[in-house]
C-alpha positions as CSV (number, residue, x, y, z in Angstrom):
1,M,-62.7,-36.8,-127.9
2,S,-62.4,-40.1,-129.8
3,V,-60.2,-43.0,-128.7
4,S,-59.2,-45.6,-131.2
5,L,-59.2,-49.3,-130.3
6,R,-55.5,-49.5,-130.7
7,T,-54.7,-46.9,-128.1
8,L,-57.2,-48.2,-125.4
9,P,-54.9,-50.8,-123.9
10,R,-52.1,-48.3,-123.6
11,L,-54.4,-45.9,-121.8
12,C,-55.5,-48.6,-119.3
13,L,-51.9,-49.4,-118.5
14,L,-51.2,-45.7,-117.8
15,L,-54.2,-45.3,-115.5
16,L,-53.6,-48.5,-113.5
17,P,-50.9,-47.2,-111.2
18,T,-53.0,-44.1,-110.4
19,L,-56.0,-46.2,-109.5
20,L,-53.9,-48.4,-107.2
21,L,-52.4,-45.4,-105.3
22,A,-55.9,-43.9,-104.8
23,A,-57.2,-47.2,-103.4
24,C,-54.3,-47.4,-100.9
25,A,-54.9,-43.8,-99.7
26,S,-58.6,-44.3,-99.2
27,G,-58.2,-47.6,-97.2
28,G,-57.9,-46.0,-93.6
29,G,-58.4,-49.3,-91.8
30,A,-55.6,-51.0,-93.8
31,R,-52.6,-52.2,-91.8
32,P,-49.4,-50.5,-92.7
33,S,-46.6,-52.5,-94.2
34,A,-43.6,-53.7,-92.3
35,T,-41.3,-51.3,-94.2
36,E,-43.6,-48.3,-93.6
37,A,-43.0,-46.2,-90.4
38,P,-46.2,-45.7,-88.3
39,A,-47.5,-42.2,-87.7
40,V,-46.4,-40.8,-84.3
41,A,-49.1,-38.8,-82.4
42,P,-48.0,-35.6,-80.7
43,H,-47.3,-36.0,-76.9
44,V,-49.7,-33.8,-74.8
45,V,-48.7,-33.1,-71.2
46,D,-51.6,-33.0,-68.7
47,T,-50.7,-29.9,-66.6
48,S,-53.5,-30.6,-64.1
49,A,-51.7,-33.6,-62.7
50,V,-48.5,-31.6,-62.0
51,P,-48.6,-29.9,-58.5
52,A,-48.3,-26.1,-58.5
53,V,-45.1,-24.6,-57.2
54,D,-45.6,-22.4,-54.1
55,T,-43.4,-19.4,-54.7
56,T,-43.8,-18.1,-51.2
57,A,-42.6,-21.3,-49.6
58,A,-39.8,-21.5,-52.1
59,A,-38.7,-18.0,-51.2
60,A,-38.9,-18.9,-47.5
61,I,-36.7,-22.0,-48.0
62,D,-33.6,-20.0,-48.8
63,P,-33.8,-16.4,-47.4
64,A,-30.1,-16.1,-47.9
65,L,-30.6,-16.3,-51.7
66,E,-32.9,-13.2,-51.6
67,A,-30.5,-11.3,-49.3
68,S,-27.7,-12.1,-51.8
69,E,-29.8,-10.9,-54.7
70,A,-30.7,-7.7,-52.9
71,A,-27.0,-7.1,-52.0
72,T,-26.1,-7.7,-55.6
73,Q,-28.7,-5.2,-56.8
74,A,-27.6,-2.6,-54.2
75,S,-24.0,-3.0,-55.3
76,D,-25.0,-2.6,-58.9
77,L,-26.9,0.6,-58.1
78,A,-24.0,1.9,-56.1
79,A,-21.6,1.1,-58.9
80,E,-23.6,3.2,-61.3
81,P,-22.2,6.7,-61.5
82,P,-24.6,9.4,-60.5
83,T,-26.1,11.5,-63.2
84,A,-25.5,15.1,-63.7
85,D,-28.9,16.1,-62.4
86,A,-28.5,14.1,-59.2
87,A,-25.1,15.6,-58.6
88,Q,-26.5,19.1,-59.0
89,A,-29.3,18.3,-56.6
90,D,-26.9,17.1,-53.9
91,V,-24.8,20.3,-54.2
92,A,-27.9,22.4,-54.0
93,A,-29.1,20.6,-50.9
94,T,-25.7,20.9,-49.1
95,A,-25.1,24.5,-50.1
96,P,-25.7,27.1,-47.3
97,T,-28.6,29.3,-47.6
98,E,-28.5,33.1,-47.6
99,A,-29.7,33.2,-44.0
100,E,-27.0,30.8,-42.9
101,L,-24.3,32.9,-44.7
102,D,-25.6,36.0,-43.0
103,Y,-25.4,34.3,-39.6
104,A,-21.9,33.1,-40.2
105,A,-20.9,36.7,-41.3
106,I,-22.3,38.2,-38.1
107,Y,-21.3,35.6,-35.5
108,G,-18.4,34.0,-37.2
109,A,-19.7,30.5,-37.0
110,P,-22.0,28.3,-39.1
111,Y,-25.6,28.2,-38.2
112,D,-26.7,24.9,-36.7
113,P,-30.5,24.7,-36.2
114,V,-30.2,21.6,-34.0
115,A,-27.6,23.0,-31.5
116,D,-28.0,26.7,-31.6
117,P,-25.6,28.3,-29.0
118,S,-27.9,31.4,-28.8
119,L,-30.7,29.3,-27.3
120,P,-30.9,28.9,-23.5
121,A,-29.9,25.6,-21.9
122,P,-32.7,23.0,-21.7
123,A,-34.5,22.8,-18.4
124,Q,-33.2,20.2,-16.0
125,L,-35.3,18.7,-13.3
126,P,-33.5,18.5,-10.0
127,G,-32.6,15.0,-9.0
128,S,-33.7,13.4,-5.8
129,Y,-31.0,12.8,-3.2
130,D,-31.6,9.1,-2.4
131,P,-28.5,7.3,-1.2
132,W,-30.7,4.9,0.9
133,E,-32.7,3.9,-2.2
134,K,-32.1,0.1,-1.7
135,W,-33.6,0.3,1.9
136,N,-36.3,2.8,0.9
137,R,-37.6,0.5,-1.9
138,K,-38.0,-2.3,0.7
139,V,-40.0,-0.1,3.0
140,H,-42.0,1.2,0.0
141,R,-43.0,-2.4,-0.9
142,F,-44.0,-3.0,2.8
143,N,-46.1,0.2,2.8
144,N,-47.8,-0.8,-0.4
145,A,-48.6,-4.2,1.0
146,V,-50.2,-2.7,4.1
147,D,-52.0,-0.2,2.0
148,R,-53.5,-2.9,-0.3
149,T,-54.5,-5.3,2.5
150,I,-55.7,-2.8,5.2
151,A,-55.8,0.9,4.4
152,T,-57.5,0.7,1.0
153,P,-60.3,-1.7,1.9
154,L,-61.0,0.4,5.0
155,A,-61.1,3.6,3.0
156,R,-63.4,2.1,0.4
157,A,-65.8,0.8,3.1
158,Y,-65.7,4.2,4.7
159,M,-66.6,5.9,1.5
160,K,-69.4,3.4,0.9
161,V,-71.0,3.7,4.3
162,V,-70.4,7.4,5.3
163,P,-72.2,10.1,3.2
164,R,-70.1,12.6,1.4
165,P,-71.2,15.6,3.6
166,V,-70.1,13.8,6.7
167,R,-66.8,12.9,5.2
168,L,-66.2,16.5,4.3
169,G,-67.0,17.5,7.9
170,V,-64.5,14.9,9.2
171,G,-61.8,16.2,6.8
172,N,-62.5,19.8,7.9
173,F,-62.3,18.9,11.6
174,F,-58.8,17.3,11.3
175,N,-57.5,20.0,9.0
176,N,-58.6,22.6,11.6
177,L,-56.8,20.7,14.4
178,G,-53.5,21.3,12.6
179,Q,-53.8,25.0,12.3
180,P,-52.2,25.8,15.7
181,V,-49.0,23.9,14.7
182,S,-49.0,25.7,11.3
183,A,-49.4,29.1,13.1
184,L,-46.4,28.4,15.4
185,N,-44.1,27.2,12.6
186,A,-45.0,30.2,10.4
187,L,-44.0,32.4,13.3
188,L,-40.7,30.5,13.7
189,Q,-40.1,31.0,9.9
190,G,-40.4,34.8,10.3
191,R,-43.9,35.1,8.7
192,P,-46.1,36.6,11.4
193,G,-48.8,37.5,8.9
194,Q,-49.3,33.9,7.9
195,A,-49.2,32.8,11.5
196,G,-52.1,35.2,12.3
197,Q,-54.1,33.9,9.4
198,S,-53.6,30.3,10.6
199,L,-54.6,31.2,14.1
200,G,-57.6,33.2,12.9
201,R,-58.7,30.3,10.7
202,F,-58.6,27.9,13.7
203,L,-60.6,30.2,16.0
204,L,-63.3,31.0,13.3
205,N,-63.8,27.4,12.3
206,A,-63.7,26.2,15.9
207,T,-66.5,28.6,16.9
208,I,-68.7,29.4,14.0
209,G,-67.8,26.2,12.2
210,I,-68.9,24.1,15.2
211,G,-65.6,22.6,16.2
212,G,-64.2,22.7,12.7
213,I,-66.8,20.5,11.1
214,F,-67.7,23.4,8.8
215,D,-65.2,25.7,7.1
216,P,-66.4,29.4,7.2
217,A,-62.8,30.6,7.1
218,T,-62.5,29.6,3.4
219,A,-65.8,31.4,2.7
220,V,-64.2,34.7,4.0
221,N,-61.0,34.0,1.9
222,I,-58.6,33.1,4.8
223,P,-56.0,30.9,3.1
224,N,-55.4,27.4,4.2
225,R,-51.6,26.7,4.5
226,S,-49.9,23.8,6.1
227,E,-46.6,24.4,8.0
228,D,-44.5,22.0,10.1
229,F,-41.2,21.9,11.8
230,G,-39.6,20.1,8.9
231,Q,-40.3,23.1,6.7
232,T,-39.0,25.4,9.5
233,L,-35.7,23.5,9.6
234,G,-35.5,24.0,5.8
235,V,-36.1,27.7,6.1
236,W,-33.5,27.9,8.8
237,G,-30.8,26.5,6.4
238,W,-31.2,22.7,6.2
239,K,-31.8,22.8,2.4
240,N,-30.7,19.5,1.0
241,S,-31.7,16.4,2.9
242,R,-31.7,12.8,1.8
243,Y,-34.9,11.0,1.0
244,V,-36.2,8.4,3.4
245,E,-39.4,6.4,3.5
246,L,-40.7,5.6,6.9
247,P,-42.8,2.4,7.7
248,L,-46.5,3.3,7.7
249,F,-45.8,7.0,7.3
250,G,-44.5,7.1,3.8
251,P,-42.3,9.7,2.1
252,R,-40.1,11.9,4.3
253,T,-36.6,13.3,4.3
254,L,-34.1,13.0,7.2
255,R,-34.8,16.6,8.0
256,D,-38.6,16.0,8.1
257,T,-38.1,13.0,10.4
258,F,-36.5,15.3,12.9
259,G,-39.3,17.7,12.2
260,L,-41.9,15.1,13.4
261,V,-40.2,15.1,16.8
262,G,-40.5,18.9,17.0
263,D,-44.2,18.8,16.1
264,A,-45.2,15.9,18.3
265,P,-45.6,18.0,21.6
266,L,-47.9,20.4,19.8
267,S,-50.4,17.9,18.4
268,P,-53.9,18.4,19.9
269,T,-54.9,14.8,19.3
270,R,-51.9,13.5,21.3
271,Q,-53.0,15.6,24.3
272,I,-56.1,13.4,24.7
273,E,-55.5,11.2,27.8
274,D,-58.2,8.6,27.1
275,D,-56.6,5.9,25.0
276,G,-59.8,4.7,23.4
277,T,-60.8,8.2,22.2
278,R,-57.3,9.0,21.0
279,Y,-56.9,5.8,19.1
280,F,-60.3,6.1,17.5
281,L,-59.6,9.7,16.3
282,Q,-56.1,8.6,15.0
283,G,-57.6,5.7,13.1
284,L,-60.4,7.9,11.6
285,Q,-57.9,10.5,10.5
286,L,-55.8,7.8,8.7
287,V,-58.8,6.4,6.9
288,D,-60.0,9.9,5.9
289,L,-56.4,10.6,4.7
290,R,-56.4,7.5,2.5
291,T,-59.7,8.5,0.8
292,Q,-58.0,11.7,-0.3
293,L,-55.3,9.7,-2.1
294,F,-57.7,7.8,-4.4
295,A,-57.3,10.6,-7.0
296,V,-53.6,9.8,-7.6
297,D,-53.9,6.0,-7.5
298,A,-54.5,5.7,-11.2
299,M,-51.4,7.8,-12.0
300,R,-49.3,5.7,-9.6
301,Q,-50.5,2.4,-11.1
302,G,-49.6,3.5,-14.6
303,A,-46.1,4.5,-13.8
304,A,-43.1,2.5,-15.0
305,D,-41.3,3.0,-11.7
306,E,-43.9,3.8,-9.0
307,Y,-41.4,4.3,-6.3
308,A,-39.4,6.9,-8.3
309,L,-42.7,8.7,-9.2
310,V,-43.7,9.0,-5.6
311,R,-40.3,10.0,-4.4
312,D,-39.7,12.7,-7.1
313,A,-43.1,14.2,-6.8
314,W,-42.9,14.4,-3.1
315,M,-39.5,15.9,-3.1
316,Q,-40.4,18.5,-5.7
317,R,-43.5,19.6,-3.8
318,R,-41.6,19.6,-0.5
319,N,-38.9,21.9,-1.9
320,Y,-41.6,24.2,-3.2
321,Q,-43.2,24.3,0.3
322,I,-39.9,25.3,1.9
323,Q,-39.1,28.0,-0.7
324,A,-42.7,29.3,-1.0
325,D,-41.9,32.4,1.1
326,R,-39.3,33.5,-1.6
327,R,-41.8,33.1,-4.4
328,S,-44.5,35.5,-5.6
329,E,-48.1,34.5,-5.0
330,E,-48.8,35.2,-8.7
331,D,-45.9,33.1,-10.0
332,E,-47.5,31.4,-13.0
333,E,-44.5,29.1,-13.6
334,L,-45.4,26.9,-10.7
335,P,-47.8,24.0,-11.5
336,D,-51.1,24.0,-9.7
337,Y,-50.6,20.7,-8.1
338,L,-47.7,22.1,-6.1
339,R,-49.9,24.9,-4.7
340,D,-52.6,22.7,-3.3
341,D,-51.6,21.1,0.0
342,E,-54.9,19.3,0.3
343,A,-54.4,17.4,-2.9
344,H,-51.2,15.7,-1.7
345,P,-51.6,15.0,2.1
346,T,-49.0,13.3,4.1
347,V,-49.4,11.3,7.3
348,P,-49.3,13.9,10.1
349,V,-47.6,13.6,13.4
350,D,-51.1,13.4,15.1
351,V,-51.5,9.8,14.2
352,M,-48.2,8.5,15.4
353,P,-48.9,5.6,17.8
354,I,-47.0,7.0,20.8
355,V,-48.3,7.3,24.3
356,P,-49.4,10.8,25.3
357,L,-46.8,13.1,26.8
358,S,-49.1,13.6,29.9
359,P,-50.0,10.1,30.9
360,T,-53.1,9.5,32.9
361,P,-52.4,9.4,36.7
C-alpha cells in the first residue's frame, strides 16, 4: 500500500487520539484525575471473626416459643380433614368382629375383653384386723431396736462359736419339749390322732434321741406339728381377733395373748425350780430361735412397709394353722411356707420371764 506525501499529515492527525488513549490505559501507576471516580473494591466479610450462634442455647432461651410452634403445628394437623383411607381404617378398627357379634347374639350384651362378666371375681387377700395399729407400730419399733442391739449380735456370735451339728441338737431339744403342749391342745381340738403322734414323737425323741438332741421321729415319718391354746380357742369359735404386737414377744392376736396364759402351766421349762438353770435354758432358746429367723431378714429389709409385711404374713399363717383341720393334707393351693412351722417360729411361752408356778421352798 502506497501513501502519498500529501495524505501523510492527515493520517498522523487521525492516529494521534488513538495513541493518547492507549498511553493512558497502559499507565497503571498514573493518578486518576479529579473528575474521574476511583474504582471501588468489593467488600469481603471475614466470617471467622463473627461468633457462631449456638442453636441449642437459643432454643433453651425461649421454650415457650417452641411450645407455641408445636401447638400451632398440632392445630394445623387437627384442622386438616382426614383422608378417605384414614376414615375407612377408623371404621374398620371400631367395627365389631364376628366373634363379638356372636357373643352379643347369645348373651345379649357386647363382649368386653377387659371386664368379662363370665370370668370369676379376682382373688382378694383378707385384710388384717388391726385397730391398734398406732400402738402396735410403736411396739414394733421397740422390738426392732432390741433385736438390732441385743438379739441379732448374740445370735451371730452363737452361730460363729457353736458348730452347726450342736445348734441342730439344741433346736431339736427345745422343739421336743413343746410336744406335750401340742399333744394336749390337739386333744382339746378334737384330733386324738394328732395328739397321739405328738406324744409318740416326744417319747421317741426323749429316749432313743437322747433327751431330744436327735430326731429319730422324723426318720420314721412322724409329723412335727405345733399346737397351742391360742389355736384351740380359734377352733372353739374365736375366729377373728385383732392383731397385737407384744413387747419382746412379737406378733400375736388378742386371742393368742390369752392362749399364752393357758399354755404357761404346761411349759416344761417353767417347771424347773433352779433359777439359774431356767434362765440359762430360756436365754439359749431365744438365741436359737433368733438364728432361725435369719432366712427372712433379707425379705423384711427390702419391704416398703416392714411392719405391714410382718403383720400380714403372721396373720395369714395363723389363720391357716387354725383352719388346718378343715383342709386336706394334699391341698396344693396352700403355699409351702404356710405348711412349715419351723420356718416361721414364734417366741414360745417357755421363755416368758415369770417366776415358776411351784416356787422353791
